[in-house]
C-alpha positions as CSV (number, residue, x, y, z in Angstrom):
1,M,8.1,-27.5,5.2
2,K,9.1,-25.1,7.9
3,V,8.1,-21.5,7.0
4,V,8.6,-18.2,8.8
5,L,6.3,-15.2,8.1
6,V,7.6,-11.6,8.6
7,G,5.3,-8.6,8.6
8,A,3.0,-6.3,10.5
9,V,0.2,-5.0,8.3
10,D,-3.0,-6.0,6.7
11,S,-1.3,-7.9,3.8
12,T,0.5,-9.9,6.5
13,R,-2.8,-10.7,8.2
14,A,-4.2,-11.9,4.8
15,A,-1.1,-14.1,4.3
16,L,-1.2,-15.5,7.8
17,E,-4.9,-16.4,7.6
18,A,-4.5,-18.0,4.2
19,M,-1.6,-20.0,5.4
20,V,-3.4,-21.3,8.5
21,A,-6.5,-22.1,6.5
22,S,-4.6,-24.1,3.9
23,G,-2.5,-26.1,6.3
24,H,0.7,-24.1,5.8
25,A,0.7,-22.3,9.2
26,P,4.1,-20.7,9.7
27,R,6.4,-22.0,12.4
28,M,7.2,-18.5,13.5
29,L,5.8,-15.0,13.0
30,V,8.2,-12.1,13.1
31,T,6.4,-8.8,13.7
32,L,6.6,-5.3,15.2
33,P,6.0,-4.5,18.8
34,V,2.6,-3.0,19.2
35,E,4.1,0.3,20.6
36,L,5.6,0.8,17.1
37,S,2.3,0.6,15.3
38,R,2.6,4.3,14.2
39,R,5.2,3.2,11.6
40,H,2.4,1.9,9.4
41,S,-1.0,3.4,8.7
42,D,-2.3,-0.2,8.1
43,F,-0.6,-1.8,11.1
44,V,-2.3,-5.0,12.4
45,D,-1.5,-6.6,15.7
46,L,-1.1,-10.2,14.5
47,G,-0.4,-11.6,18.0
48,P,-3.9,-12.9,18.7
49,V,-4.2,-14.7,15.4
50,A,-0.8,-16.3,15.7
51,S,-1.4,-17.3,19.4
52,A,-4.7,-18.9,18.5
53,A,-3.0,-21.0,15.9
54,G,-0.1,-22.0,18.2
55,I,2.5,-20.0,16.2
56,D,5.7,-18.7,17.9
57,I,5.8,-14.9,17.9
58,H,9.0,-12.9,17.8
59,R,8.6,-9.1,18.1
60,T,11.4,-6.9,16.9
61,E,12.1,-3.3,15.8
62,R,14.6,-4.5,13.2
63,S,14.7,-7.7,11.3
64,E,18.5,-7.4,11.0
65,A,18.9,-7.2,14.8
66,A,21.3,-9.8,16.2
67,E,18.6,-11.3,18.5
68,T,16.2,-11.6,15.5
69,L,18.8,-13.2,13.3
70,G,19.5,-15.6,16.1
71,A,15.9,-16.5,16.6
72,L,15.5,-17.2,12.8
73,T,18.6,-19.3,12.7
74,A,17.5,-21.4,15.6
75,C,14.2,-21.9,13.9
76,A,16.1,-23.2,10.8
77,P,13.3,-22.5,8.3
78,D,13.1,-23.9,4.8
79,L,11.5,-20.7,3.6
80,I,11.0,-17.1,4.8
81,L,8.1,-15.0,3.6
82,V,8.4,-11.2,4.0
83,I,5.0,-9.7,3.5
84,G,4.2,-6.2,4.8
85,W,7.6,-5.4,6.1
86,S,9.3,-2.2,4.9
87,Q,12.9,-3.0,6.0
88,I,15.6,-4.2,3.6
89,C,16.5,-7.9,4.0
90,G,20.3,-8.0,4.0
91,P,22.6,-10.9,3.1
92,A,22.7,-12.4,6.6
93,F,18.9,-12.4,6.7
94,R,18.5,-13.9,3.2
95,A,21.0,-16.6,3.9
96,I,19.0,-18.2,6.8
97,A,16.3,-20.1,5.0
98,R,17.3,-23.2,3.1
99,L,15.3,-22.3,0.0
100,G,15.5,-18.5,0.2
101,T,13.2,-15.6,1.0
102,I,10.1,-14.6,-0.9
103,G,8.6,-11.1,-0.8
104,F,5.3,-9.6,-1.9
105,H,5.0,-6.6,-4.1
106,P,1.7,-4.8,-5.1
107,S,2.4,-4.6,-8.9
108,A,3.0,-6.8,-11.9
109,L,6.8,-6.8,-11.6
110,P,9.0,-5.7,-13.2
111,R,6.7,-2.8,-13.7
112,L,6.4,-0.3,-10.8
113,R,9.2,-1.5,-8.6
114,G,9.9,0.6,-5.5
115,R,7.9,2.6,-3.0
116,A,4.3,3.9,-2.6
117,V,3.2,1.6,-5.5
118,I,-0.5,1.7,-5.0
119,P,-0.7,5.6,-5.0
120,W,1.7,5.8,-8.0
121,T,-0.4,3.2,-9.9
122,I,-3.4,5.5,-9.7
123,L,-1.5,8.7,-10.2
124,A,0.2,7.3,-13.3
125,G,-3.1,6.4,-14.9
126,E,-2.2,2.7,-15.1
127,R,-4.9,0.5,-16.7
128,Q,-3.4,-2.7,-15.4
129,S,-2.1,-3.7,-12.0
130,G,-1.0,-7.0,-10.4
131,A,0.4,-8.7,-7.4
132,T,3.7,-10.5,-7.3
133,L,5.4,-13.0,-5.0
134,F,9.2,-12.9,-5.8
135,W,12.5,-14.2,-4.5
136,I,14.2,-11.4,-2.6
137,D,17.8,-10.7,-3.8
138,A,20.3,-7.9,-3.3
139,G,18.3,-5.5,-5.6
140,V,15.1,-3.6,-5.0
141,D,12.2,-5.8,-6.2
142,T,14.5,-7.4,-8.8
143,G,14.3,-11.1,-7.9
144,D,12.9,-14.0,-9.8
145,I,9.1,-14.2,-9.9
146,A,7.5,-17.1,-7.9
147,A,3.9,-16.3,-8.6
148,Q,2.0,-13.4,-10.2
149,T,-1.6,-12.2,-10.8
150,V,-2.5,-9.5,-13.3
151,F,-5.8,-7.6,-13.4
152,A,-7.4,-4.6,-15.1
153,I,-8.2,-1.4,-13.3
154,D,-10.0,1.8,-14.3
155,P,-7.6,4.8,-13.7
156,E,-10.6,7.2,-13.7
157,T,-12.4,5.5,-10.8
158,E,-9.9,3.3,-8.9
159,T,-9.2,4.3,-5.3
160,A,-6.4,3.4,-3.0
161,R,-8.7,1.3,-0.8
162,G,-10.2,-0.5,-3.8
163,L,-6.7,-1.3,-5.2
164,Y,-5.4,-2.3,-1.8
165,D,-8.2,-4.7,-1.3
166,K,-7.6,-6.2,-4.8
167,Q,-4.0,-6.8,-3.8
168,I,-4.9,-8.4,-0.5
169,S,-7.4,-10.7,-2.3
170,A,-4.8,-11.7,-5.0
171,L,-2.2,-12.4,-2.3
172,A,-4.5,-14.7,-0.4
173,Q,-5.4,-16.6,-3.5
174,M,-1.8,-16.9,-4.8
175,L,0.0,-18.0,-1.6
176,P,-1.5,-21.4,-0.7
177,P,-0.9,-23.0,-4.2
178,L,2.6,-21.6,-4.3
179,L,3.4,-23.1,-1.0
180,D,1.9,-26.4,-2.2
181,R,4.2,-26.4,-5.2
182,I,7.3,-25.6,-3.1
183,A,6.5,-28.2,-0.5
184,Q,6.3,-30.8,-3.3
185,G,9.8,-29.8,-4.6
186,D,8.6,-27.6,-7.5
187,V,10.3,-24.2,-6.8
188,P,9.2,-21.7,-9.5
189,R,11.7,-19.0,-10.5
190,Q,11.0,-16.8,-13.5
191,P,13.6,-14.0,-14.2
192,Q,12.2,-10.5,-14.6
193,A,12.4,-8.8,-18.0
194,E,14.6,-5.8,-17.2
195,D,13.6,-4.0,-20.4
196,D,10.0,-3.7,-19.0
197,A,11.1,-2.4,-15.6
198,S,9.9,1.0,-14.1
199,W,10.5,2.5,-10.7
200,C,8.3,4.3,-8.1
201,A,9.8,7.0,-5.8
202,R,9.1,7.4,-2.1
203,R,6.0,9.5,-1.2
204,R,5.6,11.4,2.1
205,A,2.3,12.6,3.7
206,E,3.1,16.1,2.7
207,D,3.0,15.1,-1.0
208,G,-0.8,14.9,-0.6
209,L,-1.1,18.7,-0.5
210,I,-3.6,19.7,-3.2
211,D,-2.5,22.3,-5.8
212,W,-5.9,23.7,-6.9
213,R,-4.2,25.3,-10.0
214,K,-4.1,21.9,-11.5
215,P,-6.9,20.4,-13.7
216,A,-9.8,18.8,-11.8
217,R,-9.0,15.4,-13.3
218,E,-5.5,15.5,-11.8
219,I,-6.8,16.6,-8.4
220,D,-9.4,13.9,-8.4
221,R,-6.8,11.3,-9.1
222,L,-4.6,12.5,-6.2
223,I,-7.6,12.3,-3.8
224,R,-8.3,8.8,-4.9
225,A,-4.6,7.7,-4.9
226,V,-3.6,8.8,-1.4
227,G,-6.9,8.2,0.4
228,P,-7.5,5.5,3.0
229,P,-5.6,3.5,4.1
230,Y,-3.1,6.3,3.5
231,P,-3.0,9.7,5.1
232,G,-5.1,11.4,2.4
233,A,-5.0,14.5,0.1
234,F,-5.4,17.8,2.0
235,A,-5.8,21.5,1.7
236,A,-4.1,24.0,4.0
237,P,-6.2,27.2,4.2
238,G,-3.9,30.0,5.5
239,G,-3.9,30.1,9.3
240,E,-6.5,27.4,9.7
241,D,-6.6,23.6,10.3
242,R,-5.6,21.1,7.6
243,V,-8.6,19.9,5.6
244,V,-8.2,16.2,4.7
245,I,-10.3,15.3,1.6
246,T,-11.0,11.6,1.1
247,A,-13.6,11.7,-1.7
248,A,-14.7,14.0,-4.4
249,R,-16.5,13.9,-7.8
250,P,-16.9,16.2,-10.8
251,D,-19.5,18.9,-10.2
252,P,-22.1,18.5,-13.0
253,R,-22.5,22.3,-12.9
254,S,-18.9,22.9,-14.0
255,G,-18.7,25.7,-16.6
256,R,-21.5,27.6,-14.9
257,F,-19.3,28.8,-12.0
258,I,-16.7,31.6,-12.5
259,G,-14.1,32.0,-9.9
260,L,-10.5,31.5,-8.8
261,A,-8.6,28.2,-8.5
262,G,-9.1,26.9,-5.0
263,Q,-12.2,29.0,-4.3
264,I,-15.3,27.4,-2.9
265,Q,-18.1,28.0,-5.4
266,S,-21.0,26.1,-3.7
267,I,-22.0,24.6,-0.4
268,D,-24.6,21.9,-0.2
269,G,-24.9,20.6,3.4
270,E,-21.7,18.9,4.2
271,R,-20.5,19.0,0.6
272,F,-18.8,21.8,-1.1
273,S,-17.5,22.5,-4.7
274,V,-14.1,23.9,-5.4
275,M,-12.8,25.6,-8.6
276,C,-9.8,23.9,-10.2
277,G,-7.2,25.3,-12.5
278,D,-9.0,24.2,-15.7
279,G,-12.2,26.0,-14.9
280,N,-14.0,22.8,-13.8
281,C,-15.2,22.2,-10.2
282,L,-14.8,19.2,-7.9
283,Q,-17.5,18.5,-5.4
284,V,-15.9,17.4,-2.1
285,T,-18.1,14.6,-0.7
286,A,-16.0,13.4,2.3
287,W,-13.6,15.5,4.3
288,S,-12.5,16.1,7.9
289,S,-10.9,18.9,9.9
290,T,-10.6,19.7,13.6
291,G,-11.8,23.3,13.3
292,W,-12.3,24.4,9.7
293,T,-15.7,24.8,8.1
294,P,-16.4,25.7,4.4
295,K,-17.5,29.3,3.7
296,L,-18.8,30.4,0.3
297,H,-16.1,32.0,-1.9
298,A,-13.4,31.3,0.7
299,K,-10.1,29.9,-0.8
300,L,-8.5,26.6,0.1
301,D,-5.0,28.1,-0.6
302,Q,-1.8,26.3,0.0
303,G,-0.6,27.4,3.4
């Protein structure tokens, strides 16, 4: 079976390595030029892995470009896998492969269709997540399910990195047996239950701005949801550098500090505690800034 893999991020790497290891190495890899790596915070240059496995590489800025569609048509694939590629697959693209095009989505579809799914999963307090391989159609994450894994998560402790890694692991485990089935002529297609669908909106880096007037629990959830591999939650003290906060925890002394929301109540070495809107404090345990340093009773106001 002739397969083409399209993608440029860590999930693509996991798929590529799983395919090569299981004897399903793609005939061609379609990926971004290295100079466009800024498009994805988790970009991976897959050229070395593909070259070592003898896989043809086609680098493109747009999967719908005429040159790319021509290269795909010339390859005449039975199946195209789109994993870690943020561009829409239009009708001309989807019509190329004999069997169709399969995509990957980091949720248990039909729940949490759309964008920024890993952050929204944590922000929404979901207790269950999943990973889905599905047949791409004209809708947004609406196609029939080819394979799916569901797993429990703890909304009070899960981090973006932890959930991301769970998704990568699930993908690597699901893909080889699915390709085995399809190669043997068993092509699974399970329609999604529309009554169970929900949708996630786009998020921008600016949406990580912390509003210290909110409860400590909500702020902690934001920090965990948009941390690595994403840009991170941040504070913007007036007139000073952005402070990116990647880890925090409830301060056990909450209730003993009296102060304003956003005010630094305690400094312990590189750690500092900030008052939140509900009167509880978060102790910031990992942060970065190019010039700012914490000062007792200073405020991390929105700038």
